[in-house]
C-alpha positions as CSV (number, residue, x, y, z in Angstrom):
1,X,33.8,50.8,-43.4
2,X,32.9,47.1,-41.8
3,X,29.5,46.3,-40.6
4,X,30.3,46.1,-37.3
5,X,31.3,49.9,-37.2
6,X,28.4,50.7,-38.9
7,X,26.1,48.8,-36.6
8,X,28.4,50.6,-33.3
9,X,27.6,53.9,-35.1
10,X,23.8,52.9,-35.3
11,X,23.3,51.7,-31.6
12,X,25.1,55.0,-30.7
13,X,22.9,57.0,-32.9
14,X,19.8,55.2,-31.2
15,X,21.0,56.0,-27.9
16,X,21.7,59.4,-28.6
17,X,18.2,59.7,-30.1
18,X,16.5,57.9,-26.8
19,X,18.5,60.5,-24.3
20,X,17.8,63.6,-26.5
21,X,14.1,63.0,-26.3
22,X,13.3,60.4,-23.6
23,X,15.3,63.2,-21.7
24,X,13.3,66.1,-21.8
25,X,10.3,63.7,-20.7
26,X,12.2,62.8,-17.7
27,X,12.9,66.0,-16.8
28,X,9.0,66.9,-17.0
29,X,7.9,64.0,-15.0
30,X,10.9,65.0,-12.5
31,X,9.2,69.0,-12.5
32,X,5.6,68.3,-12.3
33,X,5.8,68.7,-8.1
34,X,8.0,71.7,-8.8
35,X,6.3,73.4,-11.5
36,X,2.8,72.2,-11.4
37,X,1.1,74.0,-8.5
38,X,-2.3,72.9,-8.7
39,X,-4.3,70.2,-10.8
40,X,-4.4,72.2,-13.8
41,X,-1.2,73.2,-14.1
42,X,0.2,69.6,-13.5
43,X,-2.0,68.4,-16.4
44,X,-0.6,71.1,-18.5
45,X,2.8,69.4,-17.6
46,X,1.5,66.1,-18.8
47,X,0.3,67.0,-21.8
48,X,2.9,68.3,-23.2
49,X,4.8,65.0,-23.6
50,X,1.2,63.0,-23.5
51,X,1.6,63.1,-27.4
52,X,5.0,61.7,-27.6
53,X,6.5,59.8,-24.7
54,X,5.2,56.5,-25.8
55,X,7.2,57.0,-29.1
56,X,10.1,58.4,-28.0
57,X,10.7,55.1,-26.0
58,X,10.8,53.1,-29.2
59,X,14.1,54.2,-29.7
60,X,15.0,52.5,-26.4
61,X,13.5,49.4,-27.7
62,X,15.2,49.8,-31.2
63,X,18.4,50.4,-29.5
64,X,17.9,47.1,-27.3
65,X,17.1,45.2,-30.3
66,X,19.6,46.6,-32.3
67,X,22.2,45.2,-29.6
68,X,20.6,42.1,-29.2
69,X,21.0,41.2,-33.0
70,X,23.9,42.9,-33.9
71,X,25.8,42.3,-30.9
72,X,24.7,39.4,-28.8
73,X,27.6,39.3,-26.6
74,X,27.5,42.6,-25.7
75,X,23.8,42.5,-24.9
76,X,24.1,38.8,-22.9
77,X,26.9,40.5,-20.8
78,X,25.6,43.6,-20.0
79,X,22.0,42.3,-19.1
80,X,23.1,39.7,-17.0
81,X,25.5,41.8,-15.1
82,X,23.6,45.2,-15.0
83,X,20.5,43.2,-14.1
84,X,19.2,44.8,-11.1
85,X,19.8,48.5,-12.4
86,X,18.2,47.6,-16.0
87,X,15.4,45.9,-13.9
88,X,14.6,49.0,-11.8
89,X,14.5,51.1,-14.8
90,X,12.4,49.1,-16.7
91,X,9.9,48.6,-13.5
92,X,10.3,52.6,-13.6
93,X,9.3,52.8,-17.1
94,X,6.1,50.6,-16.6
95,X,5.1,52.5,-13.5
96,X,5.7,55.6,-15.2
97,X,3.5,54.7,-18.4
98,X,0.6,53.7,-16.3
99,X,0.7,56.3,-14.2
100,X,0.1,58.5,-17.6
101,X,-2.7,56.4,-18.6
102,X,-4.9,56.0,-15.6
103,X,-4.1,59.6,-13.7
104,X,-7.5,60.9,-15.3
105,X,-9.5,57.9,-14.4
106,X,-10.6,59.2,-11.2
107,X,-11.3,62.6,-10.1
108,X,-10.3,62.1,-6.4
109,X,-7.0,64.3,-5.4
110,X,-5.7,61.5,-3.8
111,X,-5.9,59.2,-6.9
112,X,-4.2,61.8,-8.8
113,X,-1.4,62.4,-6.2
114,X,0.2,58.6,-6.1
115,X,-0.2,58.5,-10.1
116,X,2.0,62.1,-9.8
117,X,4.0,60.7,-7.3
118,X,4.5,57.3,-9.7
119,X,5.3,59.6,-12.7
120,X,8.0,61.5,-10.3
121,X,9.6,58.4,-9.0
122,X,9.4,56.6,-12.7
123,X,10.9,59.7,-14.2
124,X,14.3,60.0,-11.5
125,X,15.0,56.1,-11.4
126,X,15.9,55.8,-15.0
127,X,17.4,59.8,-15.5
128,X,20.0,58.3,-12.4
129,X,20.7,54.8,-13.3
130,X,21.4,55.6,-17.1
131,X,23.8,57.5,-16.2
132,X,25.5,55.2,-13.4
133,X,25.1,52.1,-16.3
134,X,26.9,54.1,-19.4
135,X,29.7,55.0,-17.0
136,X,30.1,51.9,-16.3
137,X,30.3,50.9,-19.4
138,X,32.7,53.1,-20.2
139,X,35.2,53.1,-17.5
140,X,34.7,48.6,-17.2
141,X,33.6,46.0,-15.3
142,X,34.8,42.7,-14.0
143,X,34.6,40.3,-16.6
144,X,36.4,36.9,-17.0
145,X,38.1,35.5,-19.9
146,X,34.5,34.1,-20.9
147,X,32.9,37.5,-20.9
148,X,31.2,36.4,-17.5
149,X,30.3,39.5,-15.4
150,X,31.7,38.5,-12.0
151,X,31.5,41.6,-10.0
152,X,28.3,42.6,-7.7
153,X,25.8,45.5,-7.1
154,X,28.5,47.3,-5.2
155,X,30.6,47.3,-7.8
156,X,28.8,49.1,-10.2
157,X,28.3,52.0,-7.8
158,X,31.8,53.7,-7.5
159,X,32.2,57.4,-7.4
160,X,32.5,58.0,-11.1
161,X,29.4,56.0,-11.8
162,X,27.4,58.2,-9.3
163,X,28.5,61.3,-11.0
164,X,27.3,59.9,-14.0
165,X,24.3,59.6,-12.5
166,X,23.8,63.2,-11.2
167,X,25.1,64.5,-14.5
168,X,22.4,62.5,-16.8
169,X,19.5,63.6,-14.1
170,X,21.0,67.4,-14.2
171,X,20.8,67.4,-17.9
172,X,17.4,65.9,-17.8
173,X,15.9,68.1,-15.3
174,X,17.3,71.2,-17.5
175,X,16.4,69.8,-20.7
176,X,12.8,69.6,-19.4
177,X,12.8,72.9,-18.1
178,X,13.4,74.1,-20.8
179,X,11.2,72.1,-23.3
180,X,8.1,73.1,-20.8
181,X,9.6,77.0,-21.3
182,X,9.2,76.5,-24.9
183,X,5.6,74.1,-24.9
184,X,3.8,76.6,-22.5
185,X,2.4,79.7,-22.1
186,X,1.6,82.5,-19.1
187,X,3.2,81.7,-15.5
188,X,4.6,77.8,-16.1
189,X,6.7,79.4,-19.2
190,X,7.8,81.9,-16.9
191,X,8.6,79.7,-14.1
192,X,10.1,77.2,-16.1
193,X,12.4,79.8,-18.2
194,X,13.7,81.0,-14.8
195,X,14.5,77.5,-13.3
196,X,15.7,76.2,-16.8
197,X,18.5,79.2,-16.0
198,X,19.1,78.2,-12.7
199,X,19.8,74.5,-13.2
200,X,21.7,74.9,-15.9
201,X,24.8,76.4,-13.9
202,X,24.6,73.0,-11.8
203,X,24.4,71.1,-14.4
204,X,27.2,72.7,-16.4
205,X,29.4,72.2,-13.5
206,X,28.5,68.5,-13.4
207,X,29.0,67.9,-16.8
208,X,32.3,69.5,-16.9
209,X,33.6,67.5,-14.4
210,X,32.2,64.3,-15.6
211,X,33.3,64.6,-19.3
212,X,36.6,65.6,-18.0
213,X,36.7,62.6,-15.6
214,X,35.5,60.4,-18.8
215,X,38.5,61.7,-21.2
216,X,40.9,61.2,-18.5
217,X,39.7,57.1,-18.3
218,X,39.0,56.7,-22.1
219,X,39.7,59.0,-24.7
220,X,40.1,59.8,-28.6
221,X,40.6,62.9,-30.5
222,X,36.3,62.5,-31.8
223,X,35.7,62.3,-27.7
224,X,37.2,65.1,-27.0
225,X,35.8,67.3,-29.6
226,X,32.6,66.1,-29.4
227,X,33.0,67.2,-25.4
228,X,34.2,70.5,-25.9
229,X,31.0,70.8,-28.2
230,X,28.6,69.5,-25.8
231,X,30.3,72.0,-23.2
232,X,29.9,74.9,-25.8
233,X,26.3,73.8,-26.8
234,X,25.2,73.8,-22.9
235,X,26.6,77.1,-22.4
236,X,24.8,78.3,-25.3
237,X,21.5,76.6,-24.2
238,X,21.6,78.8,-21.1
239,X,22.6,82.2,-22.9
240,X,19.6,81.7,-24.7
241,X,17.2,80.6,-21.9
242,X,18.3,83.8,-20.1
243,X,17.2,85.7,-22.9
244,X,13.9,83.9,-23.3
245,X,14.8,82.2,-26.5
246,X,13.2,78.9,-26.4
247,X,13.7,77.6,-29.2
248,X,17.6,78.1,-29.3
249,X,18.2,77.2,-25.7
250,X,16.3,73.5,-26.5
251,X,18.1,73.5,-29.4
252,X,21.4,73.7,-27.7
253,X,20.2,71.2,-24.4
254,X,19.6,68.6,-27.3
255,X,23.1,69.2,-28.9
256,X,24.9,68.9,-25.5
257,X,23.0,65.6,-24.5
258,X,23.5,64.3,-28.3
259,X,27.5,65.8,-28.2
260,X,27.7,64.4,-24.7
261,X,26.6,60.5,-25.7
262,X,28.6,60.8,-28.5
263,X,31.5,61.6,-26.3
264,X,31.0,58.2,-24.4
265,X,30.9,56.3,-27.8
266,X,33.8,57.8,-29.4
267,X,36.0,57.2,-26.1
268,X,34.5,53.8,-25.7
269,X,35.5,52.3,-29.5
270,X,36.4,49.7,-30.6
271,X,35.4,48.3,-27.2
272,X,31.9,47.7,-26.2
273,X,32.2,46.7,-22.7
274,X,35.9,46.8,-21.3
275,X,37.1,44.1,-18.5
276,X,39.0,45.9,-15.3
277,X,40.2,42.1,-14.3
278,X,42.2,41.1,-18.0
279,X,42.1,42.5,-21.2
280,X,41.3,39.2,-22.7
281,X,37.6,39.9,-21.3
282,X,37.1,42.9,-23.0
283,X,34.7,42.9,-25.6
284,X,34.7,44.7,-28.7
285,X,32.7,45.2,-31.6
286,X,34.5,42.5,-33.7
287,X,34.4,39.9,-30.8
288,X,30.4,40.7,-29.7
289,X,28.9,40.9,-33.0
290,X,27.0,38.7,-35.1
291,X,27.9,36.7,-38.3
292,X,28.8,39.1,-41.5
293,X,25.4,37.2,-42.8
294,X,23.4,38.6,-40.0
295,X,24.9,42.3,-39.9
296,X,24.3,42.5,-43.5
297,X,20.7,41.6,-43.6
298,X,20.0,43.7,-41.0
299,X,21.6,46.7,-42.8
300,X,19.1,46.5,-45.4
301,X,16.3,45.8,-43.1
302,X,17.6,49.0,-41.5
303,X,17.8,50.9,-44.6
304,X,14.1,50.4,-45.5
305,X,12.6,51.0,-42.3
306,X,14.6,53.8,-40.5
307,X,13.5,56.7,-42.8
308,X,10.1,55.6,-42.2
309,X,10.1,55.6,-38.2
310,X,11.9,59.1,-38.5
311,X,9.1,60.6,-40.8
312,X,6.2,59.6,-38.5
313,X,8.0,60.8,-35.2
314,X,8.8,64.0,-37.3
315,X,5.3,64.1,-38.4
316,X,4.0,63.5,-34.6
317,X,5.9,66.5,-33.3
318,X,4.7,68.6,-36.0
319,X,0.9,68.2,-35.5
320,X,1.9,68.6,-31.7
321,X,4.1,71.8,-32.2
322,X,1.7,74.5,-30.2
323,X,2.3,75.5,-26.9
324,X,-0.6,74.8,-24.4
325,X,-1.2,76.7,-21.3
326,X,-4.0,76.3,-18.3
327,X,-6.8,78.1,-20.4
328,X,-6.6,74.7,-23.1
329,X,-7.3,72.6,-19.6
330,X,-11.1,72.4,-18.7
331,X,-11.9,72.7,-15.3
332,X,-13.9,69.3,-13.7
């Protein structure tokens, strides 16, 4: 297997891990005003992701770094052409992170409400825009022969991309609701489980529609297999949530998101950013890649450090694996 293919797969794995882990983070943030009926309940929701949300974002940083080093042409064209959506995602993530840290600094209800709003908005914006971005990556964007983006913002907001945004937001909402049912006790657990089932129906419709549309644009045997697997995993998650098997339900939504992302990358390969104007402008895993020597050095670095990062993050989830509830939150 060529190193360009290895690094394409590694970038795909990194984004898959990011969407699975940060997906339930975003879902919890979006559900904060829905499931948190008072301050103590909202603190329970925030505390379920408190120990892990920043570690989950490492997957995005690593994915971006891998793109920059392994596929500099892809990175440059993507970040210039998608400048505004990616800037909005970055600002939303910053506001969300600051909100987690500052919400508890003062006791006033108005202070906490403002930061709760920042958490909500900082979760909704990336949840939607990541779907818009990846739908455009798969469908293709107007690139000239020099691989420069020659479109505008409106070119990124076509119906397929908007459906992609709705689908990722819906998947993350369902994933987050299932996660809260898995991690909480009492009434919050009951409400989160019931909400997951209700959300799951609409999510399944959106996901099937988006994946079907995706396969009509670009497809491969692997992409079809992944898409069918994603649909079955989501249906299995809903069935498990209905009978309150939260562990299996969370596994199902995680697998569904992972296979949905795998569908996009499998359908995209060997391209990394197709051009809708001229095939000569299409970026592929070959013409967008770094030199073989660079890829070789990076491969050895990844072999050494990837297991360390995975072990550390796995240890973090193990330490904070127990459920929490309102009884664990002291009154102020």
